[in-house]
N, C-alpha and C positions, 0 to 999 in steps of 0.2 A: 747739331751733333749731340747725341745723347749717349752717355756712358752709364750703363746700368750694371753694377757689380753685384749688389745685394738688393732684392726687391723690397720696397717699402709697402707695407699694408697696415691696416688698423691693428692687426695682431702683433705687428712689429713695434708698435708704439710703447716703448718702455724706456726706463732710464737705468741701464745696467751699471753696475759698479765693478771696478777691477777685481774685487774679491768674491764675486759671485761664482760658485762652483759650477753652475750650469752655463757659464759664459760660452758663446759659440767659438771663441778663439783664445782659450786660456793660455795655451802654449805660446802663441804668438805674442800675447800681451807681456808675458814674462820674458821671452827670448828677445823681443825688440825693445822692451822697456817702455811700452806705451803707457801714458798716464791715464787714459780713458778707454772705454770700450763703446763709446758713443757712436750712434749711426748719424751720418751727416748727409743731408740732401741739399746741395748747392744749386741754385738756379738763377739765371739772369742773362743779360747780354751787355754789349759794349755801349749801346746808345745811352746818352746822358739821362734820358727820361724813361729808360726801360726799368722795369721792376727787377730788383736784385734782392735775393733773400737766401737765408740758410735755415733749415729745420734741423734741429739736433735732438735725436732720440724721441721724436714725436712731440716735442714741446711746440708751442705756437711759433710761427716763423719770426725770425729776426731779420728786419729789413736793413739792408746795407747801402752805404753810399758807394760811388764808383771806386774809390781808392780801396775801401775795405773789401769789396767784391774781388777786385783784381789781385790783391795780396792773398786772400783766401783761395782764389782760383789757382794761383801758382802753387801754393802749398798743397792743395788737393792733388793737382796734376803731378807734382813732385812725388808724393806718397805713392800714387798709382804707378808711376814710371819706375820708382825704386823697386817695386815688387814685380815688375814685368807685366803688369795688368794694363789693359787698354786705357789710354788717357786721351781726352780731347786735344791735348797739347802736351807733347813730351817735355819734361823738365828734368834734365840730368843734373847731378851734383852730389856733393857729400851728403851724409845722413841729415845734416842741418844746413839750411840755406842762409847765407849772409844777406844783409840788406842789399848789398851791391848785386848779388846774384839774383835776388828777387826782382830788383829793378830791371836788370838785363832781360829776365824772362818776360816781364810785363812789356817791355819795349818790343821784343821779338814777337810776342803774341799779337800785339796791336798791329805790328807791321804785316804779319801774315794774314790777319783778319781784315786788313785794309782800313783800319780805324786810326784816326789821329786824335788822340785825346791829350789834353794838356794837364790832367789832374795830378800827374806825378812827373811832369816835365821838370828837369833840373833838380830832381829830388836827390837826397843823400840818405845814408844809412839811418840817421836820426829820424827822418821822415817815416821810414818803414817802422821803426820802433814806436813812433806815435800811433801809427795805424794799428799795429799789433796791440798796443795798450787799449785803444778804443774798442777793438774787437773783443778783447778779454773783458772789458767793462760791460759790453752788451751781453756777453755770456753770463757774467756774474749777476747783472740786474734781472736776467730772466731765469735765475735759479739754476743755471748750468755751470759745469765745471770749466773755469777759465784755463785750466791746464790742457784743454783741447789743443791750444796753440802752445807748444812747448818751446822753451828757450834751451838751447844746447849748452854744452860746457862753454865756459867763458870765451866769448868772441867768435863762436861758431855759427850762430844764427838761430833759425826757427824751423819747426816742422809741425805738421798736423799729427797730433799724438793719439791716433786711433788706428786700428788695423785698416789698411786700404780697402779690404773687402767690405767694410761697413759704409763705404762712400758711394754716392751717386752724384752725377753732374748733369745738368740740363742747360745747354746754351740756347738762349732764345735768339732767333735770327731776325724776326720782324722789327721794323723800326717804330711800330706803334707803341705808345707808352706802357701798355700792359702786355706787350709781346704778341698779341693776336688782335686783329681788327674787330673780332667779335667780342672782345673784352676778357677772354680767358687766356692765361699764359699759354703760348704755343710750345710745343715740344719739337725740338730739332732732331 
């Protein structure tokens, strides 16, 4: 399943800042309080050996482990669902998702996808906090804004802090390690 909200092309490869006057969504940035205006392209699948990566504002891809992919996938789907945009998997909830809600979303998604992964079995809120920390560190090490994953007011959880129209999601369905038996990631 592929959800394309905003097309990505070489011309779109830029690193916008919140204060850019020509930002495509300045009103939404202010109204929703987003911390970034980054474009995010998340791709991957549920298989343990499947390629999982995120590209942020045209930077080189950030490769994710299964836990990081699942948490980011839930946050991306939540942002899309909150705005009434098509999402590969609807995630309802408050503006920020607690660790417990993220874990329930991951369990529901795996159940619907027919996958049984133990990477977050018996996980608790603190485990989600560690995954979010690791994701932010990967962003930081790649020269990207770690505030892309925003922490809400005390105790409320996390959200993807960019306008949902800046997000694309590609779920890979093949069980081949690279997504497609020919070696190139397949598009669902």
